[in-house]
NUVO-768147 format. One line per field, with one value per residue (C-alpha): y, z, x; residue number from 1; residue in three letters. Coordinates in Angstrom, 3 decimals, always signed. Each point is the difference from the previous one (the first is absolute). Layout:
BEGIN
y	c(Y / ...)
z	c(Z / ...)
x	c(X / ...)
seq	c(NUM / ...)
type	c(ala / ...)
This chain:
BEGIN
y	c(+13.009 / -2.164 / +0.579 / -1.141 / +2.916 / -3.377 / -2.156 / +2.241 / +0.780 / -3.627 / +0.065 / +1.571 / +0.920 / -1.163 / -3.203 / -0.440 / +1.149 / -2.227 / -2.827 / +0.401 / +0.277 / -3.072 / -2.537 / -2.494 / -2.025 / -2.622 / +2.113 / +1.011 / -3.529 / -0.689 / +3.100 / -1.260 / -3.334 / +1.159 / -0.669 / +2.946 / +2.580 / +2.441 / +3.251 / -1.251 / -2.054 / +3.271 / +1.391 / -2.899 / +0.650 / +3.959 / -0.579 / +0.018 / -3.536 / -0.450 / +1.473 / -3.423 / -1.024 / +3.315 / -2.849 / -2.312 / +2.515 / +1.833 / -3.065 / -0.842 / +3.542 / -0.323 / -3.557 / +0.992 / +3.473 / -1.946 / -2.357 / +2.902 / +2.900 / -1.812 / +1.601 / +3.213 / +3.805 / +2.144 / +3.671 / +3.383 / +4.213 / +2.119 / +3.366 / +2.624 / +3.055 / +1.863 / +0.886 / +2.227 / -1.360 / +0.998 / -2.291 / -0.112 / -3.099 / -0.273 / -2.002 / +0.970 / +2.607 / +1.620 / +0.590 / +3.093 / +1.904 / -0.753 / +3.189 / -1.386 / +1.510 / -2.000 / -1.117 / -1.501 / -1.379 / +1.211 / -1.740 / +0.072 / -0.403 / -3.131 / -1.080 / +0.685 / -2.077 / -2.966 / -0.103 / -0.278 / -2.858 / -1.596 / +0.280 / -2.049 / -2.671 / +0.339 / -1.111 / +0.269 / +3.680 / +0.693 / +3.749 / +1.798 / +3.064 / +1.842 / +0.448 / +2.838 / -0.338 / +3.169 / -0.351 / -3.554 / -0.895 / -2.238 / +2.138 / +0.562 / -3.632 / -1.344 / +2.293 / -1.479 / -3.327 / +1.009 / +1.516 / -2.781 / -2.778 / +0.054 / -0.742 / -2.894 / -3.022 / +0.454 / +2.904 / +0.039 / +2.454 / +0.779 / +3.568 / +1.108 / -2.085 / +0.422 / -1.017 / -2.838 / +2.114 / +1.558 / -3.258 / -1.503 / +3.736 / -0.942 / -3.652 / +1.532 / +1.616 / -2.560 / -0.558 / -3.576 / +0.166 / +1.742 / +0.498 / +1.001 / -0.927 / +0.806 / +0.781 / -1.579 / -1.685 / +0.865 / +2.602 / +2.297 / +0.006 / +0.812 / +3.114 / +1.344 / -0.541 / +1.879 / +2.572 / +2.041 / -0.129 / -2.461 / -2.800 / +0.632 / -2.117 / -3.490 / -1.585 / +1.568 / -1.024 / -3.668 / -0.252 / +1.019 / -3.533 / -0.762 / +2.835 / -1.146 / -3.808 / +1.361 / +2.519 / -3.741 / +1.220 / -2.480 / -0.061 / +1.530 / +0.195 / +0.656 / -0.197 / +1.915 / +2.824 / -2.179 / +2.055 / +1.912 / -3.096 / -3.394 / -1.506 / -3.482 / +0.953 / +2.299 / -2.900 / -1.810 / +2.226 / +0.339 / -3.881 / +0.389 / +2.773 / -2.056 / -3.031 / +2.419 / +1.389 / -3.433 / -1.575 / +3.160 / +1.410 / -3.273 / +1.034 / +2.753 / -0.976 / +1.434 / +1.134 / +0.617 / +2.397 / +0.207 / +3.680 / +0.907 / +3.424 / +1.842 / +3.525 / +3.210 / +3.597 / +0.402 / -4.086 / -2.706 / -2.837 / -2.775 / -0.813 / -3.642 / -1.106 / -2.168 / -1.824 / -1.840 / -3.305 / +1.437 / +0.974 / -3.125 / -2.044 / +1.848 / -0.284 / -3.668 / -0.372 / +1.708 / -2.356 / -3.144 / +1.437 / +0.865 / -1.565 / +2.043 / +3.586 / +2.721 / +1.002 / +3.652 / +1.332 / +3.181 / +1.943 / +1.547 / -3.548 / -0.529 / -1.418 / -2.949 / -0.905 / +0.222 / -2.119 / -2.527 / +0.364 / -0.257 / -3.472 / -0.940 / +0.869 / +3.703 / +0.119 / +3.629 / +2.712 / +3.975 / +0.803 / +3.712 / +1.522 / +3.618 / +1.392 / +3.671 / +1.192 / +0.385 / -1.990 / -1.847 / +3.030 / +2.858 / +1.153 / -2.525 / +2.392 / +0.204 / -1.150 / -3.996 / -1.002 / -2.606 / -1.265 / -2.611 / -2.683 / -2.152 / +2.471 / -2.284 / +0.236 / -2.002 / -1.364 / -1.331 / -1.405 / -1.688 / -1.422 / -1.021 / -1.975 / -1.211 / -1.330 / -1.681 / -2.184 / +2.602 / +1.304 / +3.683 / +0.423 / +2.969 / -0.486 / -3.082 / +0.895 / +2.985 / +1.143 / +0.698 / +3.238)
z	c(+14.656 / -0.712 / +1.820 / -0.192 / -3.038 / -1.923 / +1.065 / -0.681 / -3.231 / -1.329 / +0.512 / -1.895 / +2.149 / -2.128 / -0.691 / +3.862 / +0.073 / -2.913 / +1.666 / +3.374 / -1.613 / -2.119 / +3.114 / +0.085 / +2.998 / -0.383 / +0.024 / +3.294 / +1.250 / -1.118 / +1.980 / +3.102 / -0.112 / -0.951 / +3.052 / -1.053 / -1.969 / -2.114 / -1.837 / -3.039 / +3.205 / +1.497 / -3.398 / +0.205 / +3.756 / -1.178 / -3.031 / -0.031 / -0.545 / +3.577 / +1.822 / -0.143 / +2.822 / +1.500 / +3.202 / -0.507 / -0.272 / +3.101 / +1.880 / -1.328 / +0.885 / +3.517 / +0.375 / -1.466 / +1.840 / +3.354 / -0.747 / -0.124 / +1.999 / +2.438 / +1.296 / +0.398 / -1.866 / +0.475 / +0.584 / -0.908 / +0.053 / -2.696 / +1.073 / -2.138 / -0.083 / -2.823 / -2.548 / -1.959 / -3.500 / -3.076 / -2.582 / -1.789 / +0.696 / -1.201 / +2.552 / +2.967 / +2.631 / +0.573 / -3.520 / -0.714 / -1.989 / +3.021 / +1.811 / +3.363 / +3.251 / +0.185 / +2.820 / +0.991 / +3.615 / +2.786 / +2.039 / +2.968 / -1.876 / -1.408 / +3.849 / +0.720 / -2.812 / +0.909 / +3.791 / -0.847 / -2.388 / +2.801 / +2.442 / -2.310 / -0.021 / -3.521 / -0.683 / -3.797 / -1.350 / -3.970 / -0.286 / -2.814 / -2.076 / -3.162 / -2.198 / +0.476 / +0.344 / +1.046 / +2.815 / +1.200 / -1.553 / +1.217 / +2.784 / +1.263 / -0.495 / +1.981 / +2.761 / -0.069 / +0.433 / +2.863 / +2.399 / -0.508 / +0.519 / +3.769 / -0.534 / -2.439 / -1.055 / -3.948 / -1.494 / -3.980 / -2.359 / -2.994 / -1.527 / -3.465 / -1.570 / +0.824 / -1.131 / +1.112 / +2.166 / +1.627 / +1.059 / +1.344 / +2.252 / +0.873 / +1.151 / +1.955 / +2.175 / +0.342 / -2.934 / +0.088 / -3.352 / -3.000 / -1.620 / -3.763 / -2.582 / -3.179 / -0.551 / -3.083 / -2.313 / -3.302 / -1.230 / -2.129 / +3.103 / +2.592 / -1.764 / -0.253 / +3.651 / +0.970 / -2.742 / +1.927 / +3.172 / +0.421 / +0.230 / -3.385 / -1.075 / +0.065 / -0.477 / +3.127 / +1.847 / -1.754 / +1.133 / +3.903 / +1.385 / -2.262 / +1.929 / +3.449 / -0.504 / -0.942 / +3.275 / +1.971 / +1.265 / +2.337 / -1.512 / -3.499 / -0.140 / -3.784 / -1.647 / -2.339 / +0.448 / -1.401 / -1.930 / -2.250 / -2.632 / -0.094 / +2.848 / -0.748 / -2.033 / +2.368 / +2.422 / -2.358 / -0.251 / +4.104 / -0.257 / -2.674 / +2.139 / +3.067 / -1.558 / -1.585 / +3.589 / +1.792 / -2.219 / -0.414 / +3.736 / +1.590 / +3.737 / +0.150 / +0.787 / -2.046 / +0.471 / -2.480 / +1.107 / -2.003 / -0.299 / -2.144 / -0.785 / +2.571 / -0.288 / +1.073 / -0.572 / -3.905 / -0.682 / -2.239 / -1.453 / -0.745 / -3.260 / +0.815 / +3.157 / +2.234 / +2.024 / +3.072 / -1.216 / -2.570 / +2.699 / +1.996 / -2.907 / -0.597 / +3.482 / +0.002 / -3.296 / +1.571 / +3.073 / -2.353 / -2.036 / +2.966 / +3.360 / +1.433 / -1.420 / +2.826 / -0.709 / +1.283 / +0.108 / +1.322 / +0.713 / -3.188 / +0.158 / +1.649 / +3.359 / -1.632 / -2.700 / +2.877 / +2.241 / -1.939 / -2.441 / +3.468 / -0.268 / -3.521 / -0.580 / +1.313 / +2.729 / +0.852 / +0.289 / +1.319 / +2.151 / +1.056 / -2.770 / -0.563 / -3.508 / +0.738 / +1.755 / +3.836 / -0.333 / +3.279 / +2.377 / -1.337 / -2.806 / -0.114 / -2.831 / -2.600 / -3.511 / -0.720 / -2.703 / -0.698 / +2.119 / +2.633 / -0.123 / +2.709 / +3.166 / +2.747 / +2.911 / +0.860 / +3.122 / -2.386 / -2.507 / +2.258 / +2.122 / -3.731 / -0.755 / +3.272 / -0.272 / -3.300 / +1.588 / -1.783 / +2.365 / -0.754 / -0.132 / +1.415 / -0.186 / -0.977 / -0.345 / +1.237 / -1.706 / +2.091 / -0.628)
x	c(-15.286 / -2.708 / -3.754 / -3.184 / -0.844 / +1.813 / -1.993 / -3.188 / +0.676 / +0.096 / -3.667 / -3.241 / -2.388 / -3.114 / +1.963 / -0.196 / -3.590 / -1.173 / +2.033 / -2.083 / -3.122 / +0.449 / +0.550 / -2.370 / -1.886 / +2.673 / +2.913 / -1.450 / -0.707 / +3.810 / +1.323 / -2.232 / +1.517 / +3.844 / +2.068 / +2.545 / -1.574 / +1.181 / -0.864 / -2.336 / -1.660 / -0.616 / -1.710 / -2.086 / -1.457 / -0.290 / -2.080 / -3.888 / +0.242 / +1.330 / -3.489 / -1.773 / +2.988 / +0.123 / -0.835 / +1.907 / +3.273 / -1.104 / +0.097 / +3.400 / +1.604 / -1.359 / +1.574 / +3.359 / -0.158 / -0.738 / +3.035 / +2.340 / -1.130 / -2.476 / -3.070 / +1.940 / -0.811 / +2.975 / -1.267 / +1.454 / -1.108 / +0.666 / +1.535 / -0.483 / +3.192 / -1.224 / -2.348 / +1.867 / +1.357 / +1.313 / -1.476 / -3.754 / -1.631 / -3.908 / -0.905 / +1.234 / -1.049 / +3.569 / +0.297 / +1.997 / -2.775 / -2.308 / -0.369 / -0.145 / +2.149 / +3.297 / +1.476 / +3.350 / +0.313 / +2.926 / +1.581 / -2.200 / -2.837 / +1.783 / +0.252 / -3.438 / -1.085 / +2.195 / -1.127 / -3.880 / +1.315 / +2.031 / -2.774 / -2.433 / +2.693 / +1.648 / +3.936 / +0.116 / -1.051 / +0.109 / +1.054 / -1.802 / +0.669 / -0.734 / +2.854 / +1.707 / +3.695 / +0.911 / -2.115 / -0.692 / +3.397 / +2.675 / +1.238 / -3.645 / -0.542 / +3.125 / -0.671 / -3.634 / +1.206 / +2.505 / -2.889 / -2.138 / +2.286 / -0.325 / -3.712 / -0.324 / +1.719 / -0.645 / +0.033 / -0.727 / -0.906 / -2.053 / +1.484 / +1.238 / +2.560 / +3.898 / +3.229 / +1.896 / +2.366 / -2.975 / -1.596 / +3.621 / -0.040 / -3.717 / +0.987 / +2.539 / -2.160 / -2.420 / -2.447 / -1.027 / -2.682 / -0.571 / -4.013 / +0.789 / -3.412 / +0.556 / -3.405 / -0.928 / +2.609 / -1.542 / +2.299 / -2.133 / -2.702 / +2.593 / +0.673 / -3.431 / -0.453 / +3.296 / +0.399 / +2.491 / +2.490 / +2.926 / -2.791 / -0.643 / +3.629 / -1.870 / +3.741 / +1.423 / -3.044 / +0.316 / +3.298 / -0.314 / -0.572 / +3.112 / +1.876 / -1.360 / +1.552 / +3.515 / +0.092 / -1.427 / -3.239 / -1.284 / -3.393 / -1.440 / -4.354 / -1.060 / -3.405 / -2.212 / -2.849 / -2.705 / -2.381 / +2.206 / +0.221 / -1.144 / +0.889 / +0.747 / +2.726 / +1.580 / -0.673 / +2.259 / +2.819 / -0.309 / +0.659 / +2.488 / +2.104 / -0.369 / +1.860 / +2.798 / +0.461 / -0.164 / +2.764 / +2.489 / -0.023 / -0.819 / +0.809 / -2.599 / -3.983 / -2.585 / -3.763 / -3.230 / -2.161 / -3.550 / -1.001 / -3.294 / -1.303 / -1.172 / -2.178 / +1.670 / -0.776 / +0.225 / -0.686 / +1.112 / -2.362 / +1.922 / +0.607 / -1.480 / -1.675 / +1.567 / -2.553 / +0.265 / -0.051 / +2.594 / +2.202 / -0.200 / +0.723 / +3.328 / +0.952 / -0.362 / +1.615 / +3.337 / -0.410 / -0.082 / +2.716 / +2.145 / +0.284 / +2.628 / -1.574 / -1.348 / -4.052 / -0.928 / -3.656 / -0.522 / -2.974 / -0.709 / -2.249 / -3.426 / -0.427 / -2.064 / +3.116 / +2.542 / -1.700 / +0.397 / +2.839 / +2.170 / -0.580 / +0.875 / +3.313 / +0.749 / +2.724 / -0.183 / -2.140 / -0.459 / -2.560 / -1.541 / +2.269 / -0.035 / +1.445 / +0.362 / +3.285 / -0.269 / -3.544 / -0.037 / +0.873 / +1.154 / -2.275 / -3.292 / -1.452 / +2.234 / -0.237 / +0.493 / +1.823 / -3.203 / -3.111 / +0.368 / -2.357 / -0.013 / +0.458 / -0.453 / +2.620 / +3.114 / -1.894 / -3.009 / +1.885 / +2.575 / -3.252 / -1.328 / +3.339 / +0.262 / -3.884 / +0.913 / +2.570 / +3.014 / +2.319 / +0.810 / +4.206 / +1.125 / +3.738 / +1.427 / +3.763 / +2.597 / +3.358 / +2.778 / +1.914)
seq	c(1 / 2 / 3 / 4 / 5 / 6 / 7 / 8 / 9 / 10 / 11 / 12 / 13 / 14 / 15 / 16 / 17 / 18 / 19 / 20 / 21 / 22 / 23 / 24 / 25 / 26 / 27 / 28 / 29 / 30 / 31 / 32 / 33 / 34 / 35 / 36 / 37 / 38 / 39 / 40 / 41 / 42 / 43 / 44 / 45 / 46 / 47 / 48 / 49 / 50 / 51 / 52 / 53 / 54 / 55 / 56 / 57 / 58 / 59 / 60 / 61 / 62 / 63 / 64 / 65 / 66 / 67 / 68 / 69 / 70 / 71 / 72 / 73 / 74 / 75 / 76 / 77 / 78 / 79 / 80 / 81 / 82 / 83 / 84 / 85 / 86 / 87 / 88 / 89 / 90 / 91 / 92 / 93 / 94 / 95 / 96 / 97 / 98 / 99 / 100 / 101 / 102 / 103 / 104 / 105 / 106 / 107 / 108 / 109 / 110 / 111 / 112 / 113 / 114 / 115 / 116 / 117 / 118 / 119 / 120 / 121 / 122 / 123 / 124 / 125 / 126 / 127 / 128 / 129 / 130 / 131 / 132 / 133 / 134 / 135 / 136 / 137 / 138 / 139 / 140 / 141 / 142 / 143 / 144 / 145 / 146 / 147 / 148 / 149 / 150 / 151 / 152 / 153 / 154 / 155 / 156 / 157 / 158 / 159 / 160 / 161 / 162 / 163 / 164 / 165 / 166 / 167 / 168 / 169 / 170 / 171 / 172 / 173 / 174 / 175 / 176 / 177 / 178 / 179 / 180 / 181 / 182 / 183 / 184 / 185 / 186 / 187 / 188 / 189 / 190 / 191 / 192 / 193 / 194 / 195 / 196 / 197 / 198 / 199 / 200 / 201 / 202 / 203 / 204 / 205 / 206 / 207 / 208 / 209 / 210 / 211 / 212 / 213 / 214 / 215 / 216 / 217 / 218 / 219 / 220 / 221 / 222 / 223 / 224 / 225 / 226 / 227 / 228 / 229 / 230 / 231 / 232 / 233 / 234 / 235 / 236 / 237 / 238 / 239 / 240 / 241 / 242 / 243 / 244 / 245 / 246 / 247 / 248 / 249 / 250 / 251 / 252 / 253 / 254 / 255 / 256 / 257 / 258 / 259 / 260 / 261 / 262 / 263 / 264 / 265 / 266 / 267 / 268 / 269 / 270 / 271 / 272 / 273 / 274 / 275 / 276 / 277 / 278 / 279 / 280 / 281 / 282 / 283 / 284 / 285 / 286 / 287 / 288 / 289 / 290 / 291 / 292 / 293 / 294 / 295 / 296 / 297 / 298 / 299 / 300 / 301 / 302 / 303 / 304 / 305 / 306 / 307 / 308 / 309 / 310 / 311 / 312 / 313 / 314 / 315 / 316 / 317 / 318 / 319 / 320 / 321 / 322 / 323 / 324 / 325 / 326 / 327 / 328 / 329 / 330 / 331 / 332 / 333 / 334 / 335 / 336 / 337 / 338 / 339 / 340 / 341 / 342 / 343 / 344 / 345 / 346 / 347 / 348 / 349 / 350 / 351 / 352 / 353 / 354 / 355 / 356 / 357 / 358 / 359 / 360 / 361 / 362 / 363 / 364 / 365 / 366 / 367 / 368 / 369)
type	c(met / ser / ser / phe / lys / asp / thr / leu / ser / lys / tyr / ser / trp / asn / glu / val / leu / gln / ser / ile / phe / ser / lys / thr / glu / ala / asp / val / arg / ser / ala / leu / gln / ser / arg / lys / arg / asn / leu / glu / asp / phe / lys / ala / his / ile / ser / pro / ser / ala / lys / pro / phe / leu / glu / gln / met / ala / gln / gln / ser / lys / thr / ile / ser / lys / lys / arg / phe / gly / asn / thr / ile / gln / met / tyr / ala / pro / met / tyr / leu / ser / asn / glu / cys / gln / asn / ile / cys / thr / tyr / cys / gly / phe / ser / met / thr / asn / lys / ile / pro / arg / lys / thr / leu / ser / asp / ala / glu / ile / ile / lys / glu / ala / glu / phe / leu / lys / ser / lys / gly / tyr / asp / his / ile / leu / leu / val / thr / gly / glu / ala / asn / lys / thr / val / gly / val / asp / tyr / met / cys / asn / ala / val / lys / leu / leu / arg / pro / tyr / phe / ser / asn / ile / ser / ile / glu / ile / gln / pro / leu / asp / gln / asp / glu / tyr / glu / lys / leu / ile / glu / asn / gly / leu / tyr / ala / thr / leu / val / tyr / gln / glu / thr / tyr / his / arg / glu / thr / tyr / lys / ile / his / his / pro / lys / gly / lys / lys / ser / asn / phe / asp / tyr / arg / leu / glu / thr / ala / asp / arg / leu / gly / arg / ala / gly / ile / his / lys / ile / gly / ile / gly / ala / leu / phe / gly / leu / glu / asp / trp / arg / ala / asp / ser / phe / phe / thr / ala / leu / his / leu / lys / tyr / leu / gln / lys / thr / tyr / trp / lys / thr / arg / tyr / ser / ile / ser / phe / pro / arg / leu / arg / pro / phe / ser / gly / gly / leu / glu / pro / lys / ile / glu / met / thr / asp / pro / asp / leu / leu / gln / val / ile / cys / ala / tyr / arg / leu / leu / asp / glu / glu / val / glu / leu / ser / ile / ser / thr / arg / glu / ser / glu / ile / phe / arg / asn / asn / val / val / his / leu / gly / ile / thr / ser / met / ser / ala / glu / ser / lys / thr / asn / pro / gly / gly / tyr / val / val / glu / pro / gln / ser / leu / glu / gln / phe / glu / ile / ser / asp / glu / arg / ser / thr / glu / ile / ile / ala / lys / met / leu / ser / lys / ser / gly / ile / glu / pro / val / trp / lys / asp / trp / glu / lys / ser / trp)
């Protein structure tokens, strides 16, 4: 059975990177004027030659986003259920080798966290765990989804990759979307940062979106962790992945997230720094490539950056996030997966959006079960 692995095998990382850096200002101008942009145009938009055109890219991105999504931002909140993990990841606070207290929420604790987030107005929830199949496997997640269905209209997960039949079981119990980041599409670098655990299997993770598509999931979120490798190449391969998925599983909706390495206990310095203008360039490039894809920004980013980027292509954002299990009310002092940059309350961010002429959307649809 074919998968994105077959598509990826046709590309050379170094050749892609060389192609991106070879793009000229003339290529950027041509891409900006194109009515139907392709992956070569995307390369031009993420190239160094596009830097002088960032304002033009941002204005086009703003216009496209407003036309397609209106003056709205979808609000969501992550709920961390567990920090137990069987993997070694060099960049993560939950890595198996980190000597930290481990916690997995009970049913009662899940409900307490849900009631807090519901009181804040959230109707879209993202459930996050470490990757520990025995502790927070399919049965645990199915139970969590069923517990939370009375509270939230939209339940997504960001957990360990699963088999197709396991995703089908979760969908039957009320799952709407799954986020799964490849971290980096560079096979050798991936192995360096994932030396042990099931996550060390590059191909199994790479083919997760295919299993989700075959399972009939409503929405798939993809992305790369910027900082592990060259962000330009990882951005291109994420775009390639997106286009493959859209063509292969055309009934499914898609989103892209833009996580940059953030500090945690032990830390990892980015291999190649991605500045704020670089991140804005990538966000705009994705919007110019695809008018339909949802673009999400998390509280990893600063207040100032988030205040501005919500006008320029972003369609969803989190607020008041906690990256530790029970972090809202159950056990707020437990170790975070990574440091949050934007620590403003939900209410303050909602007011910021409203004052900027953007309507924060808490609930846009409800599925009947």
